[in-house]
C-alpha positions as CSV (number, residue, x, y, z in Angstrom):
1,X,277.2,91.6,-20.2
2,X,275.1,93.0,-17.4
3,X,275.6,92.0,-13.8
4,X,272.8,90.4,-11.8
5,X,272.3,93.5,-9.6
6,X,269.9,93.7,-6.6
7,X,267.5,95.8,-8.7
8,X,267.4,93.2,-11.5
9,X,267.1,90.4,-9.0
10,X,264.1,92.1,-7.5
11,X,262.5,92.4,-10.9
12,X,263.2,88.8,-11.8
13,X,261.8,87.7,-8.4
14,X,258.6,89.4,-9.3
15,X,258.5,87.9,-12.8
16,X,259.2,84.4,-11.6
17,X,256.6,84.6,-9.0
18,X,254.0,85.4,-11.7
19,X,255.0,82.2,-13.5
20,X,254.0,79.8,-10.8
21,X,250.8,78.5,-9.1
22,X,251.4,80.7,-6.2
23,X,251.4,83.8,-8.4
24,X,250.5,86.9,-6.3
25,X,247.9,87.8,-8.9
26,X,246.2,84.4,-8.7
27,X,246.6,84.4,-4.9
28,X,244.9,87.8,-4.7
29,X,242.1,86.7,-6.9
30,X,241.6,83.6,-4.7
31,X,241.3,85.8,-1.6
32,X,238.8,88.1,-3.4
33,X,236.8,85.0,-4.4
34,X,236.8,83.7,-0.9
35,X,235.6,87.1,0.5
36,X,232.9,87.3,-2.2
37,X,231.8,83.8,-1.6
38,X,231.5,84.4,2.1
39,X,229.5,87.6,1.4
40,X,227.2,85.6,-0.9
41,X,226.6,82.9,1.7
42,X,226.0,85.4,4.5
43,X,223.7,87.6,2.5
44,X,221.8,84.6,1.2
45,X,221.2,83.5,4.8
46,X,220.2,87.1,5.8
47,X,217.8,87.3,2.8
48,X,216.0,84.2,4.0
49,X,215.7,85.5,7.6
50,X,214.5,88.9,6.4
51,X,211.9,87.3,4.1
52,X,210.7,85.1,7.0
53,X,210.6,88.1,9.3
54,X,208.6,90.2,6.9
55,X,206.1,87.3,6.5
56,X,205.9,86.9,10.2
57,X,205.4,90.6,10.8
58,X,202.7,90.9,8.1
59,X,200.8,88.0,9.7
60,X,201.2,89.6,13.2
61,X,199.7,92.9,11.9
62,X,196.8,91.0,10.4
63,X,196.1,89.0,13.6
64,X,196.5,92.1,15.8
65,X,193.9,93.9,13.7
66,X,191.4,91.1,13.7
67,X,191.8,90.1,17.4
68,X,191.8,93.7,18.5
69,X,188.5,94.4,16.7
70,X,187.0,91.2,18.2
71,X,188.1,92.2,21.7
72,X,186.7,95.7,21.4
73,X,183.4,94.2,20.2
74,X,183.3,91.7,23.0
75,X,184.0,94.4,25.6
76,X,181.3,96.7,24.3
77,X,178.7,94.1,25.1
78,X,179.9,93.5,28.7
79,X,178.1,95.5,31.5
80,X,179.9,95.5,34.8
81,X,176.5,95.5,36.6
82,X,175.7,92.1,35.2
83,X,178.6,90.7,37.2
84,X,178.6,93.1,40.1
85,X,178.2,90.6,42.9
86,X,180.6,88.0,41.7
87,X,183.3,90.6,40.9
88,X,182.8,92.1,44.3
89,X,182.9,88.8,46.2
90,X,186.0,87.6,44.3
91,X,187.6,91.0,44.6
92,X,188.3,91.2,41.0
93,X,189.0,94.7,39.5
94,X,187.3,94.3,36.1
95,X,186.3,97.4,34.3
96,X,185.4,96.7,30.6
97,X,185.1,100.4,29.8
98,X,188.6,101.1,31.0
99,X,190.0,98.0,29.4
100,X,188.3,99.0,26.1
101,X,189.9,102.5,26.4
102,X,193.3,100.9,26.9
103,X,192.9,98.6,23.9
104,X,191.7,101.5,21.7
105,X,194.7,103.5,22.8
106,X,197.4,100.8,22.6
107,X,196.3,98.8,19.6
108,X,196.9,101.4,16.9
109,X,200.3,102.3,18.3
110,X,201.2,98.6,18.4
111,X,200.1,98.0,14.9
112,X,202.0,101.1,13.7
113,X,205.1,99.7,15.4
114,X,204.7,96.4,13.6
115,X,204.3,98.2,10.3
116,X,207.4,100.2,11.0
117,X,209.3,97.0,11.7
118,X,208.0,95.5,8.5
119,X,209.1,98.5,6.4
120,X,212.5,98.5,8.0
121,X,212.9,94.8,7.2
122,X,211.8,95.5,3.6
123,X,214.4,98.3,3.3
124,X,217.1,96.1,4.7
125,X,216.1,93.3,2.4
126,X,216.7,95.5,-0.6
127,X,220.2,96.4,0.6
128,X,221.0,92.7,1.4
129,X,219.8,91.6,-2.0
130,X,222.0,94.3,-3.6
131,X,225.0,93.2,-1.6
132,X,224.3,89.6,-2.5
133,X,223.9,90.3,-6.2
134,X,227.2,92.3,-6.1
135,X,229.0,89.4,-4.6
136,X,227.6,87.0,-7.2
137,X,228.7,89.4,-10.0
138,X,232.2,89.6,-8.4
139,X,232.5,85.8,-8.4
140,X,231.5,85.6,-12.0
141,X,233.9,88.4,-12.9
142,X,236.7,86.8,-11.0
143,X,236.2,83.5,-13.0
144,X,236.6,85.5,-16.2
145,X,239.6,87.4,-14.9
146,X,241.2,84.1,-13.7
147,X,240.9,82.5,-17.1
148,X,242.5,85.6,-18.6
149,X,245.3,85.6,-15.9
150,X,246.1,81.9,-16.6
151,X,246.3,82.7,-20.4
152,X,248.7,85.5,-19.7
153,X,250.7,83.4,-17.3
154,X,251.0,80.6,-20.0
155,X,252.2,83.2,-22.5
156,X,254.7,84.6,-20.0
157,X,256.1,81.1,-19.4
158,X,256.3,80.5,-23.1
159,X,258.3,83.6,-23.5
160,X,260.7,82.6,-20.7
161,X,261.2,79.1,-22.1
162,X,262.0,80.6,-25.5
163,X,264.4,83.1,-23.9
164,X,266.2,80.5,-21.7
165,X,266.5,78.2,-24.7
166,X,268.0,81.1,-26.7
167,X,265.2,80.8,-29.3
168,X,263.1,83.8,-28.5
169,X,261.6,85.4,-31.6
170,X,259.0,87.6,-29.9
171,X,259.1,91.3,-30.5
172,X,259.8,93.8,-27.7
173,X,256.3,95.2,-28.1
174,X,254.7,91.8,-27.6
175,X,256.7,91.3,-24.4
176,X,255.9,94.8,-23.0
177,X,252.3,94.5,-24.0
178,X,252.0,91.3,-22.0
179,X,253.8,92.7,-19.0
180,X,251.5,95.7,-19.0
181,X,248.6,93.3,-18.2
182,X,250.6,92.3,-15.0
183,X,250.7,96.0,-14.0
184,X,254.4,96.4,-14.5
185,X,255.4,100.1,-15.0
186,X,257.1,101.3,-18.2
187,X,260.6,101.0,-16.8
188,X,260.0,97.5,-15.5
189,X,258.5,96.4,-18.9
190,X,261.4,97.8,-20.8
191,X,264.0,96.2,-18.6
192,X,262.2,92.8,-18.5
193,X,262.0,92.8,-22.3
194,X,265.7,93.3,-22.5
195,X,266.3,90.5,-20.1
196,X,264.3,88.1,-22.2
197,X,265.6,89.2,-25.5
198,X,269.2,89.2,-24.2
199,X,269.2,86.4,-21.5
200,X,272.9,86.3,-21.3
201,X,272.9,89.7,-19.7
202,X,271.4,88.4,-16.4
203,X,268.6,85.9,-17.0
204,X,270.9,82.9,-17.4
205,X,272.8,83.8,-14.2
206,X,269.5,84.2,-12.3
207,X,268.2,80.9,-13.6
208,X,271.4,79.1,-12.5
209,X,271.2,80.6,-9.1
210,X,267.6,79.4,-8.8
211,X,268.6,75.9,-9.7
212,X,271.4,76.0,-7.1
213,X,269.1,77.5,-4.5
214,X,271.6,80.3,-3.7
215,X,269.7,83.4,-4.9
216,X,270.1,86.2,-2.4
217,X,271.1,83.6,0.1
218,X,267.6,82.1,0.0
219,X,265.9,79.3,-1.9
220,X,263.6,80.3,-4.7
221,X,260.7,78.9,-2.7
222,X,261.6,81.3,0.1
223,X,261.8,84.3,-2.3
224,X,258.4,83.5,-3.9
225,X,256.8,82.8,-0.5
226,X,257.9,86.3,0.7
227,X,256.4,87.9,-2.4
228,X,253.1,86.0,-1.9
229,X,253.0,86.9,1.8
230,X,253.3,90.6,0.9
231,X,250.2,90.4,-1.3
232,X,248.3,88.3,1.2
233,X,249.0,91.0,3.8
234,X,247.7,93.7,1.5
235,X,244.3,91.9,0.9
236,X,243.9,90.4,4.4
237,X,240.7,91.6,5.8
238,X,240.6,93.1,9.3
239,X,237.5,93.2,11.5
240,X,235.8,96.5,10.7
241,X,234.1,98.8,13.3
242,X,230.7,97.7,11.9
243,X,231.6,94.0,12.5
244,X,232.6,94.8,16.1
245,X,229.3,96.7,16.7
246,X,227.3,93.8,15.2
247,X,229.2,91.3,17.5
248,X,228.4,93.4,20.5
249,X,224.7,93.8,19.6
250,X,224.5,90.0,19.1
251,X,226.2,89.4,22.5
252,X,223.6,91.7,24.1
253,X,220.7,89.8,22.7
254,X,219.8,91.8,19.6
255,X,219.2,90.5,16.1
256,X,221.3,93.0,14.1
257,X,219.0,92.5,11.1
258,X,216.4,94.4,13.1
259,X,218.5,97.5,12.5
260,X,218.8,99.2,9.1
261,X,222.2,100.1,7.7
262,X,221.5,103.7,8.4
263,X,220.7,102.9,12.0
264,X,224.1,101.1,12.4
265,X,225.9,103.9,10.7
266,X,224.3,106.4,13.1
267,X,225.4,104.3,16.1
268,X,228.9,103.9,14.7
269,X,229.2,107.7,14.4
270,X,228.6,108.0,18.1
271,X,230.0,104.6,19.2
272,X,231.2,104.0,22.7
273,X,231.2,100.3,23.7
274,X,230.9,101.1,27.4
275,X,228.0,103.4,27.1
276,X,226.1,101.1,24.8
277,X,226.7,98.0,27.0
278,X,225.7,100.0,30.1
279,X,222.5,101.3,28.6
280,X,221.3,98.0,27.3
281,X,222.1,96.1,30.6
282,X,220.4,98.8,32.6
283,X,217.3,98.7,30.4
284,X,217.1,94.9,30.8
285,X,217.4,95.3,34.6
286,X,214.3,97.5,34.5
287,X,212.4,95.0,32.2
288,X,212.5,97.4,29.3
289,X,212.2,95.5,26.0
290,X,215.2,95.6,23.7
291,X,213.1,96.9,20.7
292,X,213.0,100.2,22.6
293,X,216.5,100.7,21.2
294,X,215.7,99.2,17.8
295,X,213.1,101.9,17.1
296,X,215.2,104.6,18.8
297,X,218.9,103.9,18.2
298,X,219.8,107.3,19.7
299,X,219.2,105.7,23.1
300,X,222.0,103.2,22.6
301,X,224.6,105.9,22.9
302,X,222.7,108.4,25.1
303,X,225.1,109.0,28.1
304,X,222.1,110.2,30.2
305,X,219.8,107.3,29.4
306,X,220.1,105.7,32.9
307,X,219.6,108.9,34.8
308,X,216.5,109.9,32.8
309,X,214.8,106.6,33.2
310,X,215.6,106.6,36.9
311,X,214.1,110.0,37.2
312,X,210.9,108.9,35.5
313,X,210.6,105.9,37.7
314,X,211.2,108.0,40.8
315,X,208.1,110.1,40.0
316,X,206.0,107.0,39.6
317,X,206.2,106.1,36.0
318,X,206.2,102.4,35.2
319,X,208.8,100.9,32.7
320,X,206.0,100.0,30.4
321,X,204.9,103.7,30.3
322,X,208.4,104.6,29.3
323,X,208.6,101.8,26.7
324,X,205.4,103.2,25.1
325,X,206.6,106.8,25.1
326,X,210.4,106.6,24.3
327,X,210.3,110.1,22.7
328,X,210.4,111.6,26.2
329,X,214.0,110.2,26.5
330,X,215.0,111.6,23.2
331,X,213.2,114.9,23.5
332,X,214.8,115.9,26.8
333,X,218.3,115.9,28.3
334,X,218.5,115.2,32.0
335,X,218.4,118.8,33.0
336,X,215.4,119.7,30.8
337,X,213.6,116.6,32.1
338,X,214.1,117.7,35.7
339,X,212.9,121.2,34.9
340,X,209.7,119.8,33.2
341,X,208.9,117.6,36.2
342,X,209.5,120.5,38.6
343,X,207.1,122.7,36.6
344,X,204.4,120.1,36.8
345,X,204.9,119.8,40.6
346,X,204.9,123.6,41.0
347,X,201.6,123.8,39.0
348,X,200.0,121.4,41.6
349,X,200.1,118.4,39.3
350,X,201.2,114.9,40.2
351,X,203.8,113.8,37.5
352,X,202.8,110.2,38.0
353,X,199.2,111.0,36.9
354,X,200.2,113.2,33.9
355,X,200.6,111.0,30.8
356,X,204.1,111.0,29.4
357,X,202.8,112.0,26.0
358,X,201.8,115.3,27.7
359,X,205.2,116.1,29.1
């Protein structure tokens, strides 16, 4: 007759856990289902927001085009001389030609930016739908797996009841085949089969200790709770770097759905919370719109962002000029920007009057 060794006790702890409602397998499935359900709910909400955003941007593009054309047509029929005296007396600086030129220059750029936002939102929608569909498929798969796990559990309990009653008539292959579905290794399957086929070797002793609540100096509920906690710890989700980044962006006033997954990955590869926070807060202090960063994510982690913007403001550039020409901040590092400005000055040009697009 075998003794109830520590090794056999550990194996029976594992087997008995699988027999109950708090089975580590069922607990793990429940955790996976909760995670998939949360993902499904989150992505369903994101999908609705993205669809609304795409619809809004599409309408914005249409209105911009229509109103822009109307404005240009109206301006083309206005002659300053027709209002010369009233404009002079009221000291109003109204130049329809200059205004028309500004609209002609800014309108196409603005429409292109809206189109880019729309395309980004559409790309993100495809990814969100894929993630949502994957979560739905996982939930459906888990339902099937749980039914199978419950069937396997019922068979395992049946085998144990037969063994404990001394009436087991199940073959060793049947037992080992069942245990394989619980991911027991070959040695564990073989040993467990022996314990059920010859319960007097240790199984009766283990069962008696369970009933008397003295197994390993702990109650069976404590033993099984420890086994369950080990699995829960394995599947417990920790906050990922991406989640932390999204939380920071949200805190700073962004809608993270405005960024594509590739954009977020790019920021994560160069992520420094202090740099990102400093750049955004500085931009806000200069009245630079946040979508400057949405379309140019490199600026979120640019360590020289503040210095370069300051330099441009020093030479007379308005924040709106910088907002419309963000490539200048990406194209140059601080040293190269200084050199470019110095070259303009040495050539007798006023950096303030030279369009940023010409830098």
